[in-house]
Backbone bond lengths (Angstrom), bond angles and torsions (degrees), N, CA, C in turn:
res aa  C-N    CA-C-N  psi(-1)  N-CA   C-N-CA  omega(-1)  CA-C   N-CA-C  phi
1 X - - - 1.464 - - 1.523 110.49 -
2 X 1.399 114.54 -39.10 1.451 118.55 179.55 1.535 109.95 -62.43
3 X 1.346 114.86 -37.42 1.471 120.47 178.85 1.525 111.21 -68.65
4 X 1.332 116.22 -37.89 1.469 120.87 -179.82 1.514 110.99 -66.14
5 X 1.396 115.78 -40.01 1.465 118.64 -179.18 1.524 110.97 -66.26
6 X 1.362 114.87 -35.02 1.461 117.11 179.27 1.528 111.90 -65.73
7 X 1.342 115.96 -30.79 1.479 120.43 -178.35 1.539 112.49 -88.67
8 X 1.329 118.71 -13.29 1.464 122.64 -177.54 1.527 109.27 -82.67
9 X 1.303 115.64 84.93 1.464 121.67 -179.32 1.515 110.06 -101.76
10 X 1.313 115.94 172.51 1.469 122.29 178.17 1.542 111.44 -60.46
11 X 1.315 113.93 -40.44 1.477 118.68 -178.69 1.522 111.04 -65.27
12 X 1.375 115.60 -39.10 1.466 118.80 179.32 1.519 111.22 -65.06
13 X 1.341 116.73 -41.32 1.466 120.53 -179.77 1.513 110.64 -63.62
14 X 1.326 117.56 -45.41 1.474 121.34 -179.37 1.526 110.56 -63.76
15 X 1.313 116.91 -40.09 1.467 120.14 -179.84 1.515 111.21 -65.97
16 X 1.343 116.54 -41.63 1.466 120.24 178.87 1.517 111.29 -64.88
17 X 1.345 115.36 -41.59 1.461 120.17 178.67 1.529 111.37 -63.63
18 X 1.298 116.26 -40.14 1.467 120.66 179.06 1.521 110.51 -63.77
19 X 1.353 115.76 -40.39 1.463 119.67 178.68 1.524 110.84 -63.94
20 X 1.363 115.34 -41.45 1.467 120.00 179.86 1.528 111.40 -62.35
21 X 1.319 115.77 -43.71 1.473 120.00 179.54 1.523 111.00 -65.29
22 X 1.294 116.20 -36.31 1.466 119.63 -179.62 1.514 111.89 -65.45
23 X 1.378 113.97 -34.31 1.463 118.44 -177.73 1.514 113.25 -86.05
24 X 1.317 118.83 -14.77 1.475 121.09 -176.59 1.519 110.99 -123.24
25 X 1.313 115.61 -80.38 1.459 119.59 -176.55 1.510 113.12 -63.98
26 X 1.309 117.75 -22.98 1.457 120.78 179.10 1.507 112.29 -64.23
27 X 1.332 115.94 -28.84 1.461 119.73 179.09 1.519 109.82 -65.59
28 X 1.347 115.27 -43.74 1.459 120.19 178.69 1.515 110.27 -63.04
29 X 1.341 116.29 -41.67 1.459 121.11 179.39 1.527 110.32 -60.79
30 X 1.342 115.68 -43.05 1.460 120.16 -177.39 1.518 111.33 -65.40
31 X 1.350 116.13 -37.16 1.469 119.76 -178.20 1.517 110.76 -61.55
32 X 1.339 116.36 -32.41 1.453 118.79 -179.47 1.516 113.06 -87.18
33 X 1.341 118.25 -12.15 1.455 121.54 -175.10 1.525 113.85 -106.04
34 X 1.347 118.07 -18.48 1.469 120.25 -176.96 1.522 108.43 -85.21
35 X 1.308 116.94 107.11 1.460 121.98 177.93 1.514 111.25 -96.58
36 X 1.345 115.42 -178.84 1.469 119.89 -177.28 1.522 111.73 -62.58
37 X 1.360 117.11 -27.84 1.462 119.85 -178.55 1.523 111.78 -72.79
38 X 1.362 116.86 -22.65 1.462 120.55 -179.44 1.524 112.35 -86.44
39 X 1.339 116.53 -10.20 1.468 119.89 -179.31 1.523 109.86 -78.41
40 X 1.317 115.49 136.85 1.454 120.82 176.34 1.528 109.49 -68.16
41 X 1.304 117.16 147.32 1.456 121.62 179.34 1.530 110.22 -57.91
42 X 1.331 116.04 132.61 1.469 123.46 -179.41 1.531 112.87 66.16
43 X 1.348 116.59 20.17 1.466 119.66 -179.06 1.525 111.59 -71.61
44 X 1.328 116.92 -37.74 1.468 120.68 -179.60 1.526 108.51 -90.82
45 X 1.306 116.88 103.50 1.459 122.15 -179.36 1.524 110.26 -93.93
46 X 1.318 116.28 171.39 1.459 121.35 -179.86 1.519 111.53 -59.31
47 X 1.331 116.92 -39.26 1.466 121.17 -178.35 1.523 112.40 -65.54
48 X 1.346 117.28 -22.97 1.458 120.83 -177.69 1.528 113.04 -91.29
49 X 1.333 116.52 -3.36 1.462 120.24 177.91 1.519 109.21 -91.67
50 X 1.315 116.81 127.11 1.452 122.22 -179.04 1.524 109.99 -64.03
51 X 1.334 116.49 144.34 1.453 121.22 179.88 1.544 109.88 -57.56
52 X 1.304 115.84 132.35 1.474 124.03 179.72 1.523 112.84 66.78
53 X 1.346 116.84 15.41 1.469 119.20 -179.35 1.524 111.66 -71.32
54 X 1.331 116.74 -36.57 1.471 120.91 -179.87 1.524 108.79 -91.71
55 X 1.310 116.73 102.16 1.465 122.13 179.83 1.527 109.46 -96.00
56 X 1.336 116.36 170.42 1.464 120.56 -179.65 1.531 111.12 -61.46
57 X 1.350 116.89 -31.78 1.463 120.20 -179.54 1.527 111.43 -67.02
58 X 1.351 116.71 -24.24 1.461 120.58 -178.16 1.529 112.99 -91.13
59 X 1.317 116.26 -3.10 1.460 119.64 178.20 1.524 109.93 -85.98
60 X 1.294 116.81 134.88 1.454 121.93 177.02 1.525 109.50 -68.19
61 X 1.325 117.43 147.50 1.455 121.00 177.57 1.527 110.22 -55.99
62 X 1.330 115.39 132.52 1.473 122.60 179.57 1.526 112.73 64.32
63 X 1.344 117.27 20.41 1.465 120.02 -179.66 1.519 111.91 -70.46
64 X 1.327 116.63 -36.91 1.467 120.29 -179.12 1.527 108.73 -91.39
65 X 1.318 116.97 103.02 1.456 122.55 -179.63 1.526 110.20 -98.21
66 X 1.322 116.03 170.90 1.470 121.13 -177.97 1.524 113.00 -56.40
67 X 1.362 120.35 -44.62 1.469 119.50 179.66 1.526 113.77 -61.76
68 X 1.359 117.30 -20.75 1.459 119.87 -177.61 1.526 112.87 -89.13
69 X 1.331 116.48 -3.47 1.458 119.75 177.90 1.526 109.84 -83.77
70 X 1.299 116.46 133.52 1.457 121.10 177.06 1.525 109.53 -68.27
71 X 1.308 117.56 147.12 1.454 121.55 178.40 1.520 111.58 -54.72
72 X 1.344 115.95 129.37 1.465 123.69 179.54 1.527 112.50 62.62
73 X 1.351 116.86 22.66 1.468 120.25 179.68 1.526 111.49 -69.70
74 X 1.333 115.97 -35.94 1.468 119.97 179.72 1.530 108.25 -92.45
75 X 1.320 116.14 99.75 1.460 121.51 -179.14 1.529 109.83 -94.36
76 X 1.320 116.12 171.35 1.463 120.80 179.18 1.520 111.43 -58.59
77 X 1.334 116.85 -38.48 1.460 121.00 -178.39 1.529 112.10 -65.07
78 X 1.339 117.35 -23.86 1.460 121.06 -177.64 1.528 112.92 -90.94
79 X 1.319 117.28 -3.23 1.459 120.43 177.72 1.522 109.69 -87.42
80 X 1.316 116.52 132.95 1.461 120.30 177.83 1.524 109.92 -68.20
81 X 1.319 116.37 150.89 1.457 121.30 179.18 1.529 109.32 -58.69
82 X 1.332 116.00 125.06 1.463 120.25 178.99 1.518 114.31 78.97
83 X 1.347 117.43 9.10 1.466 119.95 -177.17 1.524 112.09 -69.42
84 X 1.326 117.11 -34.72 1.461 120.71 -179.35 1.523 108.86 -101.01
85 X 1.332 116.16 108.57 1.463 120.51 177.04 1.519 109.23 -112.04
86 X 1.343 116.95 -178.05 1.460 120.39 -176.08 1.531 111.85 -63.32
87 X 1.333 117.08 -29.81 1.461 120.18 -179.75 1.525 111.96 -66.29
88 X 1.348 116.39 -25.15 1.461 120.72 -177.67 1.529 113.05 -94.64
89 X 1.310 117.03 -1.27 1.459 120.52 177.22 1.520 109.89 -86.33
90 X 1.314 116.47 138.97 1.457 120.04 175.94 1.529 109.21 -65.70
91 X 1.341 117.44 149.82 1.466 119.63 178.73 1.522 110.83 -53.38
92 X 1.332 115.99 130.73 1.463 120.99 179.00 1.498 114.79 76.75
93 X 1.346 118.11 11.61 1.462 120.73 -176.40 1.519 112.19 -63.79
94 X 1.335 117.75 -30.86 1.458 120.60 -177.94 1.523 112.45 -91.32
95 X 1.342 117.36 -3.71 1.468 121.28 -179.35 1.524 109.02 -89.11
96 X 1.331 117.20 119.45 1.464 120.62 -178.89 1.526 112.21 -103.66
97 X 1.332 117.78 -11.77 1.468 121.64 177.19 1.520 108.50 -156.89
98 X 1.322 116.13 145.14 1.457 121.04 179.13 1.522 108.95 -155.98
99 X 1.331 115.98 128.58 1.466 120.26 -178.19 1.518 109.22 -152.90
100 X 1.321 115.58 162.32 1.468 121.19 178.13 1.516 109.40 -146.26
101 X 1.334 115.47 161.37 1.455 119.77 -179.64 1.518 112.05 -155.24
102 X 1.323 115.46 161.65 1.450 121.29 -179.91 1.522 111.51 94.20
103 X 1.337 114.62 -172.11 1.470 126.90 3.24 1.524 112.84 -73.63
104 X 1.326 114.87 150.55 1.460 122.09 -179.83 1.525 109.25 -122.27
105 X 1.334 115.71 138.98 1.474 120.67 177.01 1.521 109.72 -69.02
106 X 1.333 116.88 140.63 1.465 119.96 -172.60 1.530 113.96 -123.25
107 X 1.336 118.94 8.85 1.477 117.93 179.92 1.529 110.16 -88.52
108 X 1.334 114.98 62.46 1.466 120.65 179.89 1.519 109.78 -105.39
109 X 1.332 115.56 175.64 1.460 121.16 -177.41 1.524 109.78 -82.65
110 X 1.328 115.00 69.35 1.470 121.38 175.80 1.538 112.93 45.14
111 X 1.319 115.45 42.42 1.469 119.63 -179.56 1.526 109.89 -118.59
112 X 1.336 115.14 164.14 1.454 120.62 -178.73 1.523 110.46 -79.72
113 X 1.307 115.76 127.13 1.457 122.24 -179.82 1.530 108.63 -112.33
114 X 1.335 119.10 114.78 1.472 120.34 178.05 1.530 111.17 -65.56
115 X 1.298 116.72 141.14 1.461 122.01 174.96 1.531 107.05 -116.38
116 X 1.321 117.82 100.72 1.473 120.10 -179.51 1.529 110.99 -59.49
117 X 1.321 115.77 139.71 1.460 121.79 -179.16 1.523 110.40 -105.33
118 X 1.308 115.62 140.77 1.462 121.08 173.20 1.518 108.45 -114.31
119 X 1.325 116.22 140.06 1.458 121.15 -175.14 1.519 109.65 117.18
120 X 1.311 116.73 -156.40 1.456 122.23 179.31 1.522 108.82 -100.28
121 X 1.330 115.68 110.44 1.459 120.02 -177.49 1.527 112.08 -113.35
122 X 1.316 117.21 12.03 1.459 120.77 -179.69 1.518 111.82 -128.86
123 X 1.318 116.90 152.47 1.458 122.11 177.70 1.521 108.48 -158.54
124 X 1.308 116.04 164.39 1.468 121.99 178.00 1.522 109.01 -120.83
125 X 1.315 118.93 112.98 1.473 121.22 -178.64 1.524 111.62 -68.93
126 X 1.322 115.60 147.27 1.458 122.28 177.78 1.520 109.89 -104.27
127 X 1.317 116.55 157.90 1.461 121.67 179.24 1.530 110.66 -64.13
128 X 1.314 116.20 131.57 1.455 120.89 176.81 1.511 115.07 77.30
129 X 1.328 117.40 11.79 1.464 121.65 -178.97 1.527 108.87 -118.39
130 X 1.326 115.80 133.46 1.454 120.68 178.51 1.518 109.68 -92.27
131 X 1.327 117.02 122.06 1.459 123.00 175.12 1.524 108.20 -106.90
132 X 1.331 115.83 125.79 1.454 121.33 -176.02 1.526 109.39 -111.74
133 X 1.344 115.83 122.12 1.462 121.51 177.41 1.527 108.69 -89.81
134 X 1.321 115.66 124.29 1.461 121.95 -179.66 1.528 108.89 -114.93
135 X 1.319 117.26 122.09 1.464 122.26 -176.52 1.519 109.36 -121.05
136 X 1.306 115.50 136.63 1.467 121.58 175.07 1.519 108.92 -130.01
137 X 1.338 116.22 135.52 1.460 122.17 177.41 1.528 108.87 -122.54
138 X 1.322 115.54 137.79 1.461 120.31 -177.69 1.521 109.77 -130.98
139 X 1.334 115.92 129.46 1.457 121.34 178.99 1.528 110.22 -83.45
140 X 1.332 115.98 140.71 1.463 122.15 176.86 1.525 108.15 -124.71
141 X 1.325 116.50 116.01 1.471 122.09 -179.08 1.526 111.57 55.48
142 X 1.318 117.19 35.97 1.462 120.70 179.97 1.532 108.54 -74.40
143 X 1.333 115.83 122.07 1.466 120.09 -177.62 1.521 109.59 -151.35
144 X 1.314 115.89 153.40 1.464 120.94 179.58 1.526 109.64 -84.81
145 X 1.314 115.41 152.58 1.459 120.38 179.77 1.527 112.34 -102.35
146 X 1.335 117.41 -12.08 1.469 120.84 -178.78 1.512 110.29 -147.86
147 X 1.330 115.20 -149.80 1.458 120.43 -177.53 1.523 112.57 -76.58
148 X 1.323 116.40 -24.80 1.458 120.30 -178.36 1.527 111.05 -83.51
149 X 1.338 116.17 150.77 1.470 118.04 178.79 1.526 111.74 -68.66
150 X 1.313 115.01 149.73 1.463 121.35 172.34 1.522 105.95 -89.23
151 X 1.327 116.72 111.51 1.466 121.10 -176.17 1.529 109.59 -127.74
152 X 1.320 116.27 122.48 1.464 121.21 178.62 1.526 108.87 -122.65
153 X 1.322 115.17 153.38 1.467 120.98 -178.65 1.530 108.64 -123.63
154 X 1.323 116.25 126.86 1.463 121.88 177.83 1.523 108.25 -97.66
155 X 1.345 115.99 129.06 1.460 120.89 -176.02 1.531 111.05 -124.96
156 X 1.324 117.94 120.24 1.468 120.22 171.82 1.524 110.29 -84.09
157 X 1.323 116.59 149.50 1.457 122.37 177.15 1.529 109.08 -129.61
158 X 1.317 116.67 144.99 1.464 122.70 174.89 1.526 107.70 -122.86
159 X 1.323 115.38 118.49 1.473 121.46 -175.19 1.518 111.20 52.53
160 X 1.339 115.41 39.19 1.456 121.15 176.24 1.519 115.38 82.84
161 X 1.342 117.38 -3.50 1.459 120.95 -178.99 1.534 109.67 -104.27
162 X 1.336 115.29 138.97 1.457 119.73 -179.69 1.528 111.26 -61.12
163 X 1.319 115.59 137.09 1.458 122.07 178.22 1.522 108.52 -113.23
164 X 1.320 115.83 117.10 1.459 120.60 177.53 1.528 108.56 -89.34
165 X 1.311 115.23 124.06 1.456 121.40 -179.12 1.525 109.15 -105.97
166 X 1.328 115.99 128.22 1.458 118.86 -179.56 1.514 110.58 62.01
167 X 1.335 115.88 -122.66 1.479 120.97 -178.64 1.515 112.33 -88.06
168 X 1.336 118.82 -4.07 1.457 119.82 -178.74 1.505 111.96 168.00
169 X 1.338 115.89 -136.78 1.453 121.81 179.37 1.526 109.34 -103.28
170 X 1.317 117.32 -170.84 1.458 121.38 -178.31 1.524 109.16 -102.69
171 X 1.315 116.15 120.96 1.468 121.89 -177.73 1.528 110.11 -106.47
172 X 1.330 115.65 132.48 1.464 122.87 174.72 1.524 107.91 -123.18
173 X 1.321 117.56 134.69 1.465 120.19 -176.91 1.524 111.44 -139.42
174 X 1.311 113.91 149.55 1.464 122.04 168.33 1.525 105.27 -119.87
175 X 1.322 116.96 106.16 1.461 121.14 -170.44 1.525 111.89 -88.58
176 X 1.343 116.83 152.66 1.470 120.25 173.35 1.529 109.71 -71.85
177 X 1.286 115.49 158.42 1.465 118.95 179.47 1.511 110.89 -78.70
178 X 1.322 117.75 152.10 1.468 123.37 175.25 1.511 113.29 76.37
179 X 1.251 118.71 141.99 1.449 130.90 171.95 1.511 119.37 28.80
180 X 1.344 120.36 32.75 1.457 120.74 179.37 1.523 109.51 -103.10
181 X 1.324 114.64 148.35 1.452 119.66 176.07 1.530 111.71 -80.70
182 X 1.312 116.30 -9.45 1.459 120.42 -178.86 1.523 110.73 -85.45
183 X 1.305 116.37 135.58 1.463 121.46 173.36 1.522 108.48 -107.37
184 X 1.327 118.47 136.03 1.464 119.69 -179.39 1.525 111.41 -63.59
185 X 1.316 116.65 133.98 1.460 122.96 178.38 1.526 108.30 -129.79
186 X 1.328 116.64 119.46 1.466 119.72 -179.26 1.523 112.77 -110.68
187 X 1.354 116.13 -9.61 1.457 119.55 179.63 1.519 109.09 -142.78
188 X 1.324 117.26 131.48 1.465 121.50 179.36 1.529 109.13 -141.66
189 X 1.319 115.79 146.63 1.463 120.16 178.36 1.521 109.77 -149.35
190 X 1.320 115.91 154.71 1.463 121.75 179.46 1.521 108.71 -161.20
191 X 1.330 115.46 161.19 1.465 121.17 -179.90 1.514 110.12 -137.68
192 X 1.338 115.78 156.45 1.459 120.52 177.99 1.517 111.10 -165.46
193 X 1.340 117.50 151.46 1.471 121.14 -179.60 1.525 111.44 -74.62
194 X 1.328 115.10 148.38 1.468 121.20 179.43 1.520 108.83 -141.17
195 X 1.326 116.67 138.55 1.459 121.68 171.44 1.506 115.72 88.46
196 X 1.329 118.29 3.56 1.459 119.75 -179.58 1.529 111.59 -61.83
197 X 1.321 115.86 -36.05 1.464 120.44 -178.10 1.522 112.69 -92.76
198 X 1.349 116.46 -0.09 1.465 120.18 -177.96 1.531 111.59 -133.35
199 X 1.323 118.26 56.16 1.467 118.56 178.41 1.520 111.24 -62.95
200 X 1.329 114.77 137.37 1.456 120.27 179.98 1.510 114.72 84.77
201 X 1.332 117.72 -6.09 1.475 121.47 -179.81 1.532 108.67 -97.46
202 X 1.332 119.33 120.87 1.465 120.92 179.94 1.527 111.88 -57.55
203 X 1.325 115.84 137.74 1.450 122.31 179.93 1.533 108.96 -117.56
204 X 1.324 116.28 125.67 1.463 121.23 -179.59 1.522 109.17 -114.79
205 X 1.315 115.97 123.62 1.461 121.30 -177.85 1.522 109.98 -96.93
206 X 1.314 116.21 137.41 1.460 122.44 173.77 1.528 108.42 -136.73
207 X 1.327 116.11 165.68 1.464 120.55 -176.56 1.524 110.12 -133.16
208 X 1.341 114.89 148.42 1.455 120.53 173.15 1.527 108.10 -148.06
209 X 1.311 114.75 161.46 1.457 120.30 179.33 1.524 108.87 -131.25
210 X 1.323 116.56 138.54 1.472 122.00 175.41 1.515 107.27 -91.71
211 X 1.331 115.61 112.41 1.462 120.99 -175.22 1.527 112.97 -78.44
212 X 1.335 113.79 179.11 1.460 120.29 -177.44 1.524 108.16 -148.82
213 X 1.350 116.30 127.48 1.463 120.90 179.85 1.521 112.19 -71.08
214 X 1.307 117.13 -10.09 1.463 119.86 176.09 1.526 112.14 -82.17
215 X 1.334 116.87 -1.66 1.464 121.21 176.01 1.527 109.45 -89.19
216 X 1.311 116.89 149.80 1.457 120.87 177.80 1.528 110.36 -68.36
217 X 1.345 115.58 165.26 1.465 120.96 -175.79 1.527 112.05 -63.52
218 X 1.320 117.50 -26.72 1.457 120.24 -177.58 1.518 114.55 -93.10
219 X 1.340 116.98 4.08 1.471 119.78 -178.97 1.531 109.95 -69.34
220 X 1.333 116.04 131.99 1.456 120.75 -177.38 1.529 110.90 -138.33
221 X 1.324 114.74 162.07 1.464 121.59 177.18 1.529 108.82 -137.73
222 X 1.332 115.94 135.82 1.463 122.12 174.27 1.524 108.24 -117.55
223 X 1.340 116.81 149.12 1.467 120.73 -177.66 1.529 110.22 -132.85
224 X 1.306 115.16 156.27 1.463 121.91 171.33 1.515 108.12 -142.35
225 X 1.328 116.31 149.96 1.462 121.23 -178.70 1.531 109.26 -142.66
226 X 1.322 116.08 138.58 1.468 121.62 174.04 1.524 108.46 -132.67
227 X 1.316 115.85 151.86 1.458 121.44 173.71 1.523 106.74 -119.51
228 X 1.328 115.62 120.42 1.455 120.99 179.33 1.517 109.13 -110.43
229 X 1.320 115.63 149.91 1.466 121.22 -174.07 1.519 109.87 -116.37
230 X 1.338 114.70 134.91 1.453 120.96 177.90 1.519 108.56 -124.43
231 X 1.348 117.30 128.63 1.459 121.06 -178.79 1.522 109.54 -109.97
């Protein structure tokens, strides 16, 4: 004890006290003094972040960008009701098929003339989804060659079967002048559902026109078809 008292000087006491503070109270001091600038790059890893520590209020505006979203992270269940409207759909997002054909000469002997389509004319309907076929026919230089009207009928087909749109098919006419019941029609369009009863079965659309010998040699018809999807 006599030896200990001889060694217990002011300097020893201060040094011991400083060591004690460094090991205890110094930790508290450091917690209040270490800011984000003192942290080493990549020091705070995912494993060191407490569960639910990062809330939406702590996220900077526009911090979560598209590249930072995990693949398929935003599911249908996570979308708010009415969140996706037509303004937020990319152009053509609801179009699953689109094709066009013609012009085709129509002064034939009342026979069916195929109109080859270019583009995507096939689709596969899904269960619970309404697919709407939209067809438009346009006359080009359609004119009568005699007293009778030049009347042609445009017919869409799905998998080789005739598809009736609305009240029927698309009629285009070039009527004679004076006292006729026929009105000239140079543009016709109609729509109808397809594939509701055949989900999962591929549907191939084709077009044909029934010509008329009462049309002039230069009478032609062009067609276009689109399939739009509604969920």
